[in-house]
C-alpha positions in Angstrom: -0.5 -26.5 13.7 -1.1 -28.9 16.4 0.7 -32.5 16.6 -1.6 -34.6 14.6 0.2 -37.8 16.2 -1.3 -36.6 19.6 -4.6 -35.4 18.0 -5.1 -39.0 17.4 -3.9 -40.7 20.7 -5.8 -37.7 22.8 -8.5 -36.8 20.7 -11.2 -35.9 23.9 -8.0 -33.1 25.1 -8.5 -31.8 21.5 -12.3 -31.8 22.0 -12.1 -30.1 25.6 -9.8 -26.9 23.8 -12.2 -26.6 20.8 -14.7 -26.1 23.7 -13.1 -23.8 26.0 -11.3 -22.0 23.3 -14.5 -21.4 20.7 -13.1 -23.2 18.1 -16.2 -25.1 16.0 -13.5 -27.6 14.7 -15.6 -31.0 14.2 -12.0 -33.5 16.1 -14.7 -36.5 15.3 -14.9 -35.4 11.5 -11.2 -34.4 10.9 -10.4 -37.9 12.6 -11.9 -39.4 10.2 -10.9 -37.4 7.5 -7.6 -38.7 8.3 -7.7 -42.2 8.8 -9.4 -42.0 5.6 -6.0 -40.5 4.1 -3.8 -43.0 6.4 -5.8 -45.8 4.8 -5.6 -44.2 1.0 -1.9 -43.6 1.6 -1.1 -47.4 2.4 -3.3 -48.5 -0.1 -1.5 -46.2 -2.6 1.8 -47.6 -1.0 1.1 -51.2 -1.8 0.0 -50.0 -5.5 3.2 -48.6 -5.9 5.3 -51.7 -4.3 2.9 -54.3 -6.7 3.4 -52.3 -10.0 7.3 -51.8 -9.5 7.1 -56.1 -9.0 5.1 -56.5 -11.9 7.2 -54.4 -14.2 9.8 -56.0 -13.1 8.3 -59.6 -13.8 7.0 -58.4 -17.4 10.5 -57.6 -18.3 11.7 -61.2 -18.0 8.3 -62.9 -19.1 8.5 -65.1 -22.5 5.2 -66.9 -21.9 2.4 -64.0 -24.3 -0.6 -64.8 -22.1 1.7 -64.1 -19.3 2.8 -60.6 -20.2 -0.8 -60.0 -21.3 -2.4 -60.6 -18.0 0.9 -58.6 -16.8 -0.3 -55.9 -18.6 -3.5 -55.7 -18.2 -3.4 -56.0 -14.1 -0.5 -53.0 -14.7 -3.3 -50.9 -16.5 -5.7 -51.8 -13.7 -3.3 -50.9 -10.5 -2.9 -47.7 -12.4 -6.3 -46.6 -12.6 -6.5 -47.5 -9.5 -3.9 -45.4 -8.2 -5.5 -42.4 -10.4 -9.0 -43.1 -8.2 -6.7 -43.1 -5.1 -4.9 -40.4 -6.1 -7.8 -38.1 -6.9 -9.6 -38.7 -3.5 -6.3 -38.0 -1.6 -6.2 -34.7 -3.3 -10.3 -34.0 -2.7 -9.0 -35.4 0.7 -6.1 -32.9 1.7 -7.4 -29.6 1.4 -10.6 -30.3 3.9 -8.1 -31.6 6.4 -5.6 -29.1 6.0 -8.1 -26.3 6.6 -9.2 -28.6 9.6 -6.0 -28.8 11.4 -5.5 -25.2 10.2 -8.2 -24.0 12.5 -7.6 -26.6 15.8 -6.9 -25.0 18.7 -3.8 -25.8 21.0 -4.6 -27.5 24.0 -4.0 -25.1 27.2 -1.3 -25.1 30.2 -3.0 -27.3 32.6 -3.1 -24.3 35.1 -4.9 -22.0 32.6 -8.0 -20.5 34.6 -10.9 -22.0 32.1 -13.8 -19.2 31.5 -15.8 -18.0 28.7 -14.3 -14.5 27.6 -11.9 -11.6 29.7 -14.4 -12.1 32.4 -12.7 -15.1 33.1 -8.9 -13.6 33.2 -7.6 -13.7 36.5 -5.4 -11.2 37.9 -1.9 -12.3 39.4 -0.8 -9.3 41.2 -0.4 -5.4 41.2 2.4 -2.8 41.2 2.7 0.7 42.2 -0.3 3.1 43.9 -2.4 4.8 41.2 -2.2 8.6 41.7 -4.9 10.4 43.2 -5.4 13.7 41.7 -6.1 17.0 43.9 -7.1 18.5 40.7 -10.1 17.6 38.0 -7.8 15.6 35.6 -7.4 15.9 32.1 -7.7 13.1 29.2 -4.7 12.6 27.0 -6.5 14.0 24.1 -7.2 17.2 25.7 -3.8 17.6 27.2 -2.6 16.9 23.7 -4.2 19.2 21.9 -3.8 22.0 24.4 0.5 21.1 24.6 0.7 20.8 20.8 1.9 17.7 21.2 -1.3 15.6 19.4 -3.3 16.5 16.3 -5.8 13.9 16.2 -8.0 16.1 13.4 -4.9 16.4 10.8 -4.7 13.0 11.3 -8.4 12.6 10.4 -7.8 14.5 7.4 -5.2 12.8 6.2 -5.7 9.6 6.9 -9.6 8.7 8.1 -11.0 7.5 10.9 -8.4 6.5 13.6 -5.6 7.9 13.1 -3.4 10.7 14.6 -0.3 13.3 14.2 2.6 13.4 17.3 4.3 16.9 16.7 7.1 18.3 18.9 7.6 16.4 22.3 4.5 14.0 21.9 6.9 13.0 18.8 9.7 12.5 20.9 8.3 11.5 24.1 6.2 8.5 21.2 10.4 7.9 20.0 11.9 7.8 24.2 9.7 5.2 25.7 10.9 3.0 22.3 14.3 4.0 22.4 14.2 3.1 26.4 12.3 -0.3 25.6 14.8 -1.4 22.5 17.8 0.0 24.7 16.6 -2.1 27.6 16.6 -5.1 25.8 19.5 -5.3 24.1 21.1 -4.8 27.5 19.7 -7.9 28.7 21.3 -9.8 25.5 18.2 -9.9 22.9 19.6 -9.6 19.0 17.8 -6.3 17.6 16.4 -6.8 14.6 15.0 -5.0 11.8 12.3 -6.2 9.8 9.9 -6.1 6.9 6.7 -5.3 7.7 5.1 -6.2 4.5 5.4 -10.6 4.3 3.9 -12.7 2.5 0.6 -14.9 3.4 2.5 -17.7 4.9 4.0 -15.8 7.5 0.6 -15.1 8.8 -0.7 -18.9 8.4 3.0 -19.8 9.9 2.7 -17.8 13.3 -1.1 -18.4 13.6 -2.4 -15.3 12.4 -4.4 -16.5 9.3 -7.0 -17.8 9.4 -7.8 -16.5 12.9 -7.4 -12.8 12.9 -7.6 -12.4 9.0 -9.7 -9.6 9.1 -8.2 -7.3 11.3 -5.0 -7.1 8.6 -4.1 -4.9 5.7 -3.7 -6.9 2.3 -1.8 -5.6 -0.3 -3.3 -7.7 -3.0 -1.4 -6.3 -6.2 1.9 -7.7 -4.9 0.0 -10.4 -2.5 1.8 -8.8 0.6 0.1 -8.2 4.3 1.4 -5.5 6.8 2.3 -6.8 9.7 0.2 -6.3 13.0 3.3 -7.5 15.3 7.0 -7.6 14.7 6.2 -11.0 15.7 5.5 -12.0 12.2 8.1 -11.5 10.7 10.6 -12.6 13.9 9.3 -15.5 14.0 9.1 -16.7 10.1 13.2 -15.9 10.5 13.8 -19.2 10.2 10.8 -20.7 8.8 11.9 -24.1 7.0 15.1 -24.3 8.6 17.2 -27.1 11.2 19.0 -25.1 13.6 21.6 -26.6 16.5 20.2 -26.9 19.8 23.7 -25.5 20.8 22.4 -22.2 19.0 18.9 -22.1 21.4 17.6 -20.1 22.7 17.4 -17.1 20.1 16.1 -13.9 21.7 15.6 -11.4 19.7 14.1 -7.9 20.0 12.4 -5.6 16.8 11.2 -2.3 16.6 8.5 -2.3 13.4 5.6 0.3 12.7 2.4 -1.6 13.2 -0.3 -1.5 11.3 -4.3 -3.2 12.6 -7.8 -2.7 10.8 -9.7 -2.8 14.3 -12.5 -4.3 12.7 -15.2 -4.4 14.9 -14.2 -1.8 18.1 -16.6 0.6 19.4 -17.1 2.5 22.1 -15.0 3.8 24.5 -11.7 2.0 22.5 -12.4 4.4 20.2 -11.4 7.2 21.4 -7.9 9.0 21.1 -4.9 7.1 21.1 -5.9 3.4 22.8 -7.1 1.4 19.4 -5.8 2.8 16.0 -4.8 1.8 13.1 -0.8 2.5 12.9 1.7 1.8 15.9 5.1 1.0 16.8 5.9 -1.6 18.9 9.1 -3.3 20.2 8.8 -6.6 20.2 10.4 -9.6 22.1 10.7 -12.8 20.5 12.2 -16.3 22.0 12.7 -19.4 20.0 13.6 -22.2 22.5 13.9 -26.1 22.1 11.3 -28.3 22.5 10.7 -28.7 26.5 8.0 -27.8 28.7 10.1 -26.5 32.1 12.4 -24.6 29.8 9.5 -23.0 28.1 8.0 -21.3 31.3 11.2 -19.9 32.3 11.2 -17.8 29.0 8.1 -17.3 29.0 8.1 -15.9 32.6 11.8 -14.1 31.5 10.0 -12.2 29.1 7.1 -10.9 31.3 9.5 -10.0 33.8 11.3 -8.2 31.2 8.1 -6.0 30.3 7.2 -5.5 34.2 10.8 -4.1 34.3 10.2 -1.1 32.1 6.8 -0.4 33.6 8.4 -0.3 36.7 11.3 2.3 35.6 9.0 4.1 33.8 6.5 4.0 37.2 3.1 3.4 35.7 1.1 1.1 37.8 0.0 -1.9 36.5 -1.4 -5.1 36.8 -1.1 -9.0 35.6 -4.0 -10.8 34.6 -3.3 -14.7 33.3 -5.9 -15.2 30.5 -8.2 -17.6 30.5 -9.1 -19.9 27.5 -11.9 -18.4 26.2 -9.8 -15.0 25.9 -6.3 -16.6 24.7 -7.3 -17.5 21.6 -6.4 -21.0 19.0 -2.6 -20.6 19.1 -1.7 -19.8 23.0 -0.9 -22.5 25.7 -0.5 -19.9 27.8 -1.0 -16.7 28.1 -0.4 -13.5 30.2 -1.6 -9.8 29.8 0.1 -6.2 31.2 -2.7 -3.7 32.3 -1.6 -0.2 32.8 -3.7 2.2 34.9 -5.5 4.9 32.7 -7.6 7.5 34.5 -9.6 8.5 31.4 -10.7 5.0 31.3 -11.0 4.3 35.1 -9.5 1.2 35.1 -6.1 -0.6 34.1 -6.0 -1.0 30.4 -4.3 -3.8 28.1 -0.7 -2.4 27.2 1.3 -6.0 26.7 0.3 -9.6 25.9 2.8 -12.0 26.8 1.9 -16.2 25.2 3.4 -19.3 25.1 3.0 -21.4 21.6 5.0 -23.8 22.5 5.6 -25.7 18.7 2.3 -24.2 17.1 3.7 -21.6 15.4 7.1 -23.8 14.5 4.9 -26.7 13.1 3.3 -24.6 10.5 6.7 -22.8 10.2 8.7 -26.3 9.9 11.1 -24.4 12.5 12.8 -27.4 14.0 16.3 -27.9 16.0 19.1 -30.7 15.7 20.1 -31.9 19.5 23.1 -33.6 20.2 21.8 -36.7 19.6 21.3 -35.6 16.1 17.2 -35.9 16.6 15.2 -33.4 15.1 12.2 -32.1 17.1 10.2 -28.5 16.4 11.5 -25.8 18.5 8.9 -23.7 20.9 8.0 -19.9 20.1 6.6 -17.5 22.7 6.6 -13.5 22.4 5.9 -10.5 24.5 5.4 -6.7 24.0 8.0 -4.2 25.6 6.1 -2.1 24.5 4.1 -0.3 22.2 3.3 3.5 21.6 1.0 5.9 21.3 -1.3 3.1 23.5 1.8 3.4 26.4 1.5 7.3 25.7 -2.1 7.6 27.4 -1.3 6.6 31.0 2.3 8.5 31.3 0.6 11.8 29.6 -2.2 11.4 32.6 -0.8 10.2 35.2 2.3 12.5 35.0 0.1 15.8 33.9 -0.1 18.7 36.6 -3.0 21.0 37.5 -1.4 23.9 35.3 -1.8 21.6 32.4 1.8 20.2 31.9 3.1 17.3 31.7 6.0 16.1 34.1 8.8 13.5 32.3 9.4 10.1 33.8 12.8 10.6 35.5 14.1 7.3 32.8 12.8 9.1 29.6 14.4 12.5 30.3 17.6 11.4 28.6 16.0 10.8 25.5 13.9 14.1 26.0 17.1 16.1 25.7 17.3 16.8 29.5 13.5 18.2 29.3 11.8 17.6 33.0 8.3 19.1 31.4 6.2 19.2 28.4 5.0 23.1 28.1 2.9 24.3 26.0 4.8 27.0 23.1 
């Protein structure tokens, strides 16, 4: 949720945000409804004041005519109050809907562009492997080694489902364990969070209404399956006022994630790239409302993910995401894309987002500073690792000519000391 006061003061900034992010919110209509609501509330306050004064006066009146006139005036005030209250009740949901869909203006340095074509490469790390044999894709490798079973996954659960077996399951867990331990060692507090949460957590974190089509719903219980631990972790302190001395809150959570992936097509539907269920280690920071501090922590969570990729020795690049590709809730956003031979390029594996107070306003997540003043926090998040998507570059880049897969050194302690994955 944006700050309505800032919208009133700088409407052109928000019109630009709507244009840059492709959001069709009518800013002028929103401001018209807001002005009318403010006027109605002023009039209601004036009526309440007059009613209070008239009521006190009636109790003291001895003249019958004056008393009757005052009682008649009280009746008029009550009728006016009801009419104004009814109008406010009609306005509020219209205004709320517009505010829910109003995008956050972006960082001044964020690249402007209509879609992913406007994203800007910031840096690259690692050298893409050159094969002296014909490399196989991860599904062929996994099937031949008996560690990935797409056929039985689909048989049980439909398209875009899978089964990991033996060393495939161990490799999946090894990456997650390495990521989790890395973050705990960095001082992030580990959390185990629900993956079924209420609608208010999705509205609060900005996943609704924009991303509702991607979320699985359990209507009988009025719950939804999360697509990332960002939703429950950021909602952890909703409707709370924290102490500034306790900030920043640095959390890491590993969770199952579920996404409908409605609309995805083409090469994204092959293999383990875009699937309905996966696991992710997510980092979330909640800090005080200071732009410089927020930028520092945003770079920190990006660096954490880069360090993990370097430990795995996977070549990657960092992109700064442009206005048309970042979504309505983001202030500044980076993606890490890892090289995947079968997809012949770098593909997204991480997203690091600074959302300023967009989520915290919706979640009513605040803190009290040393002067006892209350402010909205700033929230941000980034993937540490998501699996099995990360298994695509791990399997494909570490494959050998004989069809085996060399296990990265950093993962061997979590793979019972094995150095290779071989067929059994």
